[in-house]
N, C-alpha and C positions, 0 to 999 in steps of 0.2 A: 383878136389879141391872144397871144400864147400865154399859158400859165406854167409856172414851174411846179413840178410834182415834189413829193416828199423826198424823192431820190435825186432831186436837182436836175430832172430831165424835162425837156419840153418838146412839143410836137411842132414841126415847122408848118406854118399855115400853107395850105395848098396854093394860094396865090403867089407866095414867095417861092415855093418850089418850082412852079411853072415859070415864073420870071427868071429864075436862075438855071433853068433846064436841069433841075435835080429830080431824079425819078427814083421809085422804090428800088432799093438794092444798091444804089450808087454810094460810093464812099466819099466822105467829106472830111475836111480838116477844119478846125476852128482855132482862131487866134484872138488874143486880147491885147489891145494896145495900152499905152500908159494912161490914157484917159478913161479906160474901162470899156471901150467900144469893142464888142464881139463881132468878128467877121467869120462867116461860114463860107468855105470855098470848096467847090466840087473838085475832087481829084480826077485827073485824067492820065491814063497810062502814057509814059514817055514824055510828059510835059517838061520835066527837068533834065532830060537827056542832054548831056554835054554842057550843062550850065556852068559847071565848075572846072571845065577842062583847061582854062587859061589861068587859073588861080595858082600861084606858086605855093608849094608845100614845104613846110619846115618839119622834116622827119624827127627832129630832136624835141619838138614841142609836144608834151603829153596832152591828152584830152582834158585832164583836170586843170592844167595850167591854162589851156585855151578857153575853157568854160569860165574859169575865174576871171580871166582877162576880159571876156565878152560881157560878163555880168557887172563888172566894176566900171565899165565905160559910161 
């Protein structure tokens, strides 16, 4: 079982690292859902390449307005 340090850091148990193919030096992202579940995902180069290519862009919409709209949904 992992423990949280005073700096709110934890060490990923080796068994979980092996199961997720996460190795020393790999970059990971972490996400928290609305129920408080934390997910750790190994980043892989080019994984999102072209992901947003078919999404229409509204050039008149500012980042601030977009963020506010997403957070209030």
